[in-house]
C-alpha positions as CSV (number, residue, x, y, z in Angstrom):
1,X,0.0,0.0,0.0
2,X,1.4,3.4,-0.9
3,X,1.9,6.5,1.3
4,X,-1.5,8.2,0.5
5,X,-3.6,5.1,1.0
6,X,-1.7,4.3,4.2
7,X,-2.2,7.8,5.4
8,X,-5.9,7.6,4.6
9,X,-6.2,4.4,6.5
10,X,-4.4,5.9,9.5
11,X,-6.5,9.0,9.4
12,X,-9.7,6.9,9.4
13,X,-8.4,4.6,12.1
14,X,-7.8,7.7,14.3
15,X,-11.3,9.1,13.5
16,X,-10.0,12.2,11.7
17,X,-11.7,14.1,8.9
18,X,-9.7,15.3,5.9
19,X,-7.8,14.3,2.8
20,X,-4.4,13.4,1.4
21,X,-3.1,13.9,-2.1
22,X,0.1,14.0,-4.2
23,X,1.6,17.3,-5.2
24,X,3.0,18.3,-8.6
25,X,6.6,18.2,-7.2
26,X,6.3,14.6,-6.1
27,X,5.4,15.3,-2.4
28,X,2.3,14.5,-0.5
29,X,0.0,17.0,1.3
30,X,-2.8,16.5,3.7
31,X,-5.5,18.4,5.5
32,X,-6.9,16.8,8.6
33,X,-8.9,17.7,11.7
34,X,-10.1,16.0,14.8
35,X,-9.4,15.9,18.6
36,X,-6.0,17.3,19.4
37,X,-4.6,14.0,20.7
38,X,-5.7,12.2,17.6
39,X,-4.2,15.0,15.3
40,X,-0.9,14.8,17.2
41,X,-0.9,11.0,16.8
42,X,-1.4,11.5,13.0
43,X,1.4,14.0,12.9
44,X,3.7,11.5,14.6
45,X,2.7,8.8,12.1
46,X,3.4,11.2,9.2
47,X,6.9,11.8,10.5
48,X,7.7,8.1,9.7
49,X,5.0,7.0,7.3
50,X,4.2,3.4,6.5
51,X,6.8,0.6,6.4
52,X,9.2,1.2,3.5
53,X,8.5,4.9,3.2
54,X,11.1,7.6,3.2
55,X,10.0,10.9,4.8
56,X,12.7,13.6,4.2
57,X,10.8,16.5,5.8
58,X,7.5,17.3,7.4
59,X,6.2,20.9,7.2
60,X,2.9,21.7,8.8
61,X,0.8,24.6,10.0
62,X,-2.3,24.8,12.1
63,X,-5.4,26.4,10.5
64,X,-9.0,26.9,11.6
65,X,-11.2,23.8,11.5
66,X,-13.6,23.4,8.6
67,X,-17.2,22.7,9.5
68,X,-17.8,20.8,6.3
69,X,-14.8,18.4,6.4
70,X,-16.0,14.9,5.6
71,X,-14.5,11.4,6.1
72,X,-10.8,11.0,5.4
73,X,-10.2,10.4,1.7
74,X,-7.6,10.1,-0.9
75,X,-7.9,13.2,-3.2
76,X,-6.8,13.3,-6.8
């Protein structure tokens, strides 16, 4: 399973809302929201990724929650 699908699975497992997608430069970006402890757990997961992944860097910023965020999905 690739990084995006693994991230989606982990986000759902943690009960988060949001999405994950590839970027044009070959990176991955995600938007997610949920209880602070679950969001922190997802950030910790993102620092390593799934088995076999290589995470060179993790940049993130906190933003206002979105009231219409749905279930965690892979976006294209």
